[in-house]
C-alpha positions as CSV (number, residue, x, y, z in Angstrom):
1,T,81.8,174.6,49.0
2,Y,83.8,174.1,45.9
3,L,83.4,170.7,43.9
4,L,86.1,168.7,41.8
5,C,86.1,168.5,38.5
6,P,88.5,165.7,36.9
7,C,90.0,168.0,34.2
8,C,89.0,171.6,34.9
9,K,90.6,174.3,36.6
10,P,89.6,176.6,38.4
11,L,87.5,173.9,40.5
12,F,83.9,175.0,39.9
13,S,81.1,175.5,42.8
14,D,77.8,175.2,41.1
15,V,76.2,171.8,41.8
16,G,75.3,170.1,38.5
17,Q,77.3,172.4,36.5
18,K,79.6,170.7,33.8
19,G,83.4,171.0,33.2
20,A,85.0,171.4,29.5
21,C,85.4,167.6,30.1
22,G,81.6,167.3,29.9
23,L,81.5,165.3,33.3
24,K,78.8,166.9,35.7
25,S,79.6,167.1,39.3
26,D,77.0,166.5,42.3
27,S,77.8,167.3,45.9
28,G,78.0,164.0,46.8
29,D,80.3,162.6,44.2
30,I,83.8,160.8,45.0
31,I,85.9,160.9,42.3
32,I,88.7,158.3,41.8
33,A,91.9,158.4,39.8
34,L,93.0,155.0,38.5
35,D,96.0,153.7,37.3
36,A,94.5,152.0,34.2
37,M,97.7,150.4,33.2
38,G,98.8,148.9,36.5
39,G,98.8,145.2,37.9
40,D,99.3,142.1,36.1
41,H,96.4,142.4,34.1
42,G,95.9,146.0,33.2
43,A,92.9,148.0,32.0
44,P,90.5,145.3,31.2
45,V,90.4,144.4,35.1
46,V,90.8,148.1,36.0
47,L,88.1,149.3,34.1
48,Q,85.7,146.1,34.5
49,G,86.6,146.7,38.1
50,A,85.2,150.2,38.3
51,A,82.4,149.3,36.2
52,E,81.2,147.0,39.2
53,A,82.1,149.6,41.7
54,L,80.0,152.1,40.0
55,A,77.3,149.9,40.1
56,A,77.2,149.6,43.6
57,R,78.0,153.4,44.2
58,P,76.3,155.6,41.5
59,E,78.3,158.5,43.5
60,L,81.6,157.2,41.9
61,S,83.2,158.8,39.0
62,F,86.5,158.3,37.7
63,V,89.5,159.9,35.9
64,L,91.1,157.3,33.7
65,F,95.0,157.4,33.4
66,G,97.0,155.5,30.5
67,D,97.1,154.6,26.8
68,E,94.0,156.3,25.5
69,A,93.3,153.9,22.9
70,V,93.4,150.8,25.1
71,I,91.1,152.4,27.5
72,L,88.6,153.6,25.1
73,A,88.5,150.0,23.3
74,E,87.4,148.9,26.8
75,L,85.0,151.7,27.6
76,D,82.9,150.8,24.5
77,G,81.7,147.8,26.3
78,L,81.2,149.5,29.5
79,K,78.6,152.3,28.8
80,A,77.9,153.4,32.5
81,L,81.4,153.6,33.2
82,K,82.3,155.6,30.1
83,A,79.4,158.1,31.0
84,R,81.0,158.9,34.3
85,S,84.8,159.0,33.3
86,V,87.3,161.0,31.5
87,V,90.5,159.7,30.3
88,H,93.8,161.3,30.2
89,H,96.5,159.7,27.9
90,T,99.9,158.8,29.3
91,D,102.9,157.3,27.2
92,V,104.5,155.5,30.0
93,A,103.3,152.3,32.3
94,I,105.5,151.6,35.3
95,A,106.5,147.7,35.2
96,M,105.7,145.5,38.3
97,D,109.4,144.6,38.7
98,D,110.7,148.3,38.1
99,K,112.8,149.6,41.2
100,P,111.4,152.7,42.7
101,S,114.2,154.9,41.8
102,Q,114.0,153.3,38.2
103,A,110.1,153.9,38.3
104,I,110.5,157.8,39.3
105,R,113.2,158.4,36.7
106,R,111.2,156.6,34.2
107,G,107.7,157.7,34.9
108,R,107.9,161.0,36.7
109,K,105.1,163.3,35.0
110,T,104.5,160.8,32.3
111,S,103.5,157.6,33.8
112,S,99.8,156.5,34.2
113,M,100.8,155.8,38.4
114,W,102.4,159.1,38.7
115,Q,99.7,161.3,36.9
116,A,96.9,159.5,38.8
117,I,98.5,160.3,42.1
118,D,99.2,164.1,41.0
119,S,95.3,164.3,40.5
120,V,94.9,163.8,44.0
121,K,97.5,166.4,44.8
122,Q,96.3,168.8,42.5
123,G,92.7,168.6,43.9
124,E,91.3,166.9,40.8
125,A,90.4,163.8,42.4
126,H,89.7,162.6,45.8
127,A,91.7,159.3,46.0
128,A,94.2,157.4,43.7
129,V,93.9,153.5,43.2
130,S,96.7,151.6,41.7
131,A,97.5,147.7,41.1
132,G,100.8,148.4,40.1
133,N,104.3,148.2,41.7
134,T,104.0,148.6,45.4
135,G,107.3,150.4,45.9
136,A,107.0,152.5,43.1
137,L,103.5,153.7,44.0
138,M,104.7,154.3,47.7
139,A,108.1,156.2,46.4
140,M,105.7,158.5,44.2
141,A,102.9,159.0,46.5
142,K,105.8,160.5,49.2
143,V,107.2,162.7,46.7
144,L,103.9,164.2,45.5
145,L,101.7,164.0,48.4
146,K,104.5,164.1,51.3
147,T,103.7,162.7,54.9
148,T,101.4,164.4,57.1
149,E,102.6,166.5,60.2
150,G,104.1,164.2,62.9
151,V,104.3,161.0,60.8
152,S,107.8,160.4,59.8
153,R,107.2,157.3,57.7
154,P,103.8,156.3,55.9
155,A,102.5,152.7,56.7
156,I,100.1,150.6,54.6
157,A,97.1,149.2,56.3
158,G,95.0,146.1,55.4
159,I,91.9,145.0,56.3
160,W,91.9,141.2,57.6
161,P,88.7,138.8,58.1
162,T,88.5,137.5,61.7
163,L,86.2,135.2,63.6
164,K,84.2,138.6,64.8
165,G,84.0,140.3,61.1
166,R,87.1,142.4,60.2
167,S,89.9,144.3,61.9
168,I,92.8,146.1,60.5
169,V,96.5,145.2,60.4
170,L,99.4,147.6,59.5
171,D,102.2,148.0,58.7
172,M,101.9,145.5,56.1
173,G,105.3,146.4,54.5
174,A,105.8,149.8,53.5
175,T,108.8,149.9,55.6
176,V,111.3,147.3,57.6
177,G,111.6,148.2,61.3
178,A,110.2,150.7,63.4
179,D,110.7,152.7,66.5
180,A,108.4,153.3,69.4
181,D,107.1,156.7,68.3
182,Q,106.8,155.1,64.6
183,L,104.4,152.3,66.2
184,V,102.3,155.1,68.4
185,S,101.9,156.8,64.5
186,N,100.7,153.6,63.2
187,A,98.4,152.9,66.1
188,I,96.7,156.4,65.6
189,M,96.6,156.0,61.8
190,G,95.1,152.3,62.1
191,A,92.5,153.8,64.6
192,A,91.6,156.7,62.4
193,M,91.0,153.9,59.8
194,A,88.8,151.7,61.5
195,R,86.6,154.8,62.5
196,C,86.3,155.3,58.9
197,L,85.6,151.9,58.1
198,F,83.6,150.3,61.0
199,G,82.2,153.5,62.7
200,I,83.7,152.7,66.1
201,K,84.4,155.8,68.0
202,K,87.5,154.2,70.0
203,P,88.7,151.3,68.4
204,M,90.7,148.6,70.3
205,V,94.4,148.7,69.4
206,G,96.8,145.9,70.3
207,L,100.6,146.0,69.6
208,L,101.6,142.7,68.0
209,N,104.5,140.9,70.0
210,I,105.5,137.3,70.9
211,G,103.8,137.5,74.0
212,V,101.2,139.3,75.8
213,E,103.3,139.7,79.4
214,E,104.6,143.6,79.3
215,V,108.3,142.2,79.8
216,K,108.4,140.5,76.2
217,G,109.7,141.8,72.8
218,V,111.7,144.1,71.6
219,E,112.5,147.5,73.4
220,A,110.7,149.6,70.7
221,V,107.5,147.6,71.1
222,R,107.7,147.8,75.0
223,E,108.1,151.7,74.8
224,A,105.4,151.9,72.4
225,G,103.0,149.8,74.9
226,A,103.9,152.4,77.4
227,L,103.3,155.6,75.3
228,L,100.0,154.2,74.4
229,R,99.0,153.2,77.9
230,A,99.7,156.7,79.5
231,A,98.3,158.8,76.2
232,D,94.5,160.1,76.0
233,L,94.1,159.2,72.3
234,P,90.8,158.4,70.5
235,L,91.6,154.6,70.7
236,Q,91.5,151.7,73.2
237,Y,95.0,150.5,74.0
238,E,94.3,146.9,74.8
239,G,98.0,145.8,75.3
240,F,100.3,143.4,73.4
241,V,98.4,140.5,71.1
242,E,99.8,137.5,69.5
243,G,99.9,135.9,66.2
244,T,97.1,133.8,67.1
245,D,95.2,136.6,67.9
246,I,95.0,138.2,64.8
247,G,92.1,136.2,63.2
248,T,90.2,136.1,66.4
249,G,88.7,139.8,66.5
250,K,90.3,140.4,69.7
251,V,91.1,143.7,68.8
252,D,90.2,146.3,65.9
253,V,93.4,147.4,64.9
254,I,96.8,145.4,65.1
255,V,99.8,147.1,64.8
256,T,103.2,146.0,63.9
257,E,106.1,147.1,61.7
258,G,106.3,146.3,58.2
259,F,108.7,143.3,58.1
260,S,106.5,141.2,60.5
261,G,103.3,142.4,58.8
262,N,103.9,141.4,55.6
263,I,105.0,137.9,56.6
264,A,101.9,137.7,58.6
265,L,99.7,138.9,55.3
266,K,101.5,136.2,53.3
267,T,101.0,133.5,55.8
268,A,97.3,134.3,56.5
269,E,96.7,134.4,52.7
270,G,98.6,131.2,52.4
271,T,96.6,129.6,55.1
272,A,93.2,130.2,53.5
273,Q,94.1,129.1,50.0
274,Q,95.6,125.5,51.8
275,I,92.4,125.2,53.8
276,V,90.0,125.6,50.8
277,A,92.2,123.2,49.0
278,V,92.4,120.6,51.6
279,L,88.8,120.8,51.9
280,R,88.0,120.5,48.2
281,E,90.4,117.4,48.2
282,E,89.1,115.7,51.2
283,M,85.3,116.1,50.3
284,S,86.0,114.3,46.9
285,R,88.2,111.8,48.2
286,T,85.3,108.9,48.6
287,L,81.8,108.5,47.7
288,V,80.5,109.3,50.9
289,S,82.4,112.5,51.1
290,K,81.2,113.5,47.6
291,I,77.5,113.2,48.9
292,A,78.4,115.0,52.4
293,A,79.9,117.6,50.3
294,V,76.5,118.2,48.5
295,F,74.6,118.7,51.7
296,A,77.5,120.9,52.8
297,K,77.7,122.7,49.6
298,G,76.1,126.2,51.1
299,A,78.6,126.2,53.9
300,F,81.5,125.7,51.9
301,S,80.4,128.3,49.6
302,R,80.0,130.8,52.9
303,L,83.8,129.6,54.0
304,K,85.3,130.4,50.8
305,K,83.6,133.9,50.7
306,R,84.7,134.7,54.0
307,L,88.2,133.6,53.3
308,D,88.6,135.0,50.0
309,P,91.2,137.8,49.8
310,R,89.4,139.5,46.8
311,T,86.8,140.7,49.3
312,Y,89.3,142.4,51.7
313,N,91.4,143.7,48.9
314,G,93.0,147.3,49.1
315,G,96.0,148.3,51.1
316,V,95.7,151.9,52.3
317,F,98.5,153.9,52.3
318,L,98.4,155.8,55.7
319,G,100.1,159.1,56.8
320,L,100.1,160.9,53.5
321,N,98.4,164.3,52.8
322,G,95.9,162.3,50.4
323,V,94.6,158.8,49.9
324,V,96.1,156.3,48.0
325,V,94.9,152.7,47.8
326,K,97.0,149.8,46.7
327,S,95.5,146.8,44.9
328,H,97.0,143.6,44.5
329,G,98.6,143.1,41.3
330,N,97.0,140.2,40.3
331,T,93.6,140.5,41.7
332,D,90.5,140.2,39.2
333,S,87.8,142.8,38.4
334,F,85.8,141.9,41.8
335,G,89.0,142.3,43.6
336,F,89.9,145.6,41.8
337,S,86.1,146.6,42.8
338,S,86.9,146.2,46.3
339,A,90.0,148.6,46.4
340,I,87.6,151.3,45.0
341,H,85.3,150.8,47.7
342,V,87.7,151.2,50.4
343,A,89.2,154.2,48.8
344,A,85.8,155.6,48.5
345,D,84.9,154.7,52.3
346,M,88.3,156.4,53.4
347,V,87.1,159.6,51.4
348,A,83.5,159.6,52.3
349,N,84.8,159.6,56.1
350,D,87.8,162.1,55.8
351,L,90.5,159.5,56.5
352,V,93.3,162.3,56.2
353,D,91.5,165.0,58.7
354,R,91.1,162.0,61.4
355,I,94.7,161.3,61.2
356,D,95.8,164.9,61.4
357,R,93.6,165.4,64.3
358,G,95.0,162.1,66.2
359,M,98.7,163.2,65.3
360,E,98.2,166.3,67.2
361,L,97.6,164.1,70.3
362,A,100.6,161.8,69.6
363,P,102.8,161.2,72.7
364,H,106.4,160.7,71.9
365,E,109.3,158.8,73.3
366,H,111.3,160.6,75.6
367,H,115.2,160.7,74.2
368,D,118.2,161.2,76.4
369,H,120.5,163.1,74.5
370,T,123.0,163.5,77.7
371,D,125.7,161.2,75.7
372,E,125.1,162.7,72.5
373,Q,125.7,166.6,74.3
374,A,129.0,165.2,75.6
375,E,130.4,164.0,72.6
376,A,129.7,167.3,70.8
377,A,131.1,169.0,73.6
378,R,134.5,166.8,73.1
379,A,134.2,167.3,69.6
380,S,134.3,171.1,70.1
């Protein structure tokens, strides 16, 4: 079995051997490439988050891409992380407001984001994590890693807190709109992620719709439902679900297209913040409510923790030939460590292989090409 060395080629095969970088590799290591310059806060949050993740998972090691002077200055105060990391200097950091096309032109081969993803392509890391520009990250990931067989467009999958625990929602904004085949692909990929995260053999999957009746919704959603119902896939299709079902845990995976998925995500995050803010305001309004707040402090702390978006941070880019995870750009070190944990879970549970096997079983929408053929005949 070949083990991964972050900066040495060819890959070496002796457990415990050191590469030229001085980083020792063991058979259970998971090597994560980090875009150290990404996000609103850059290296301080990224590296502190990596240190927190390493404290919880000693099997992790890191390849850090970015301004070497900045990274090394931060690592001086993070001795354990420094011992499990190597640094690659890059001259370019992708700005949060760069357009994807601009980011690729300016940062191709030279940026911390590009090189972090490329290290996955080259087999120097198992996964890449960035808090940087989402559009640029997706564009670079598609260029470098390409989509897996049978997947026409990648999707972003997020973890969602529910009354029963956690669920997965996708697509969270990778693309706008989707046909029936793309929704089926999303269902297969989301189910693969659920098996990785939750250990469920056949995750329950639902299609987000405006009602549960089979006659409701746009044609693509209805067609996708029919395909999923008839197919023999490693998932349990539960039919249509509504927006009110997202937080109840009715299904393990909720499938939609990127426009509505992103709106749902932002709405849920805003609602959670509103609930916490209203509770804080009401519990400090009168003397009686202040006294009650003292007795209810533990319950409120647990509520805040369950609704804390940092706990569920980390959108997984599904449908690529490699693992890439997007962290919220404005998160803190705890949130970034959560994204690293998600990436490590995807690697440890063979996400890409699971998606590949699922896509081999994917049904496809039947297209009637009679009109197209007739038009071609007339044109000839």
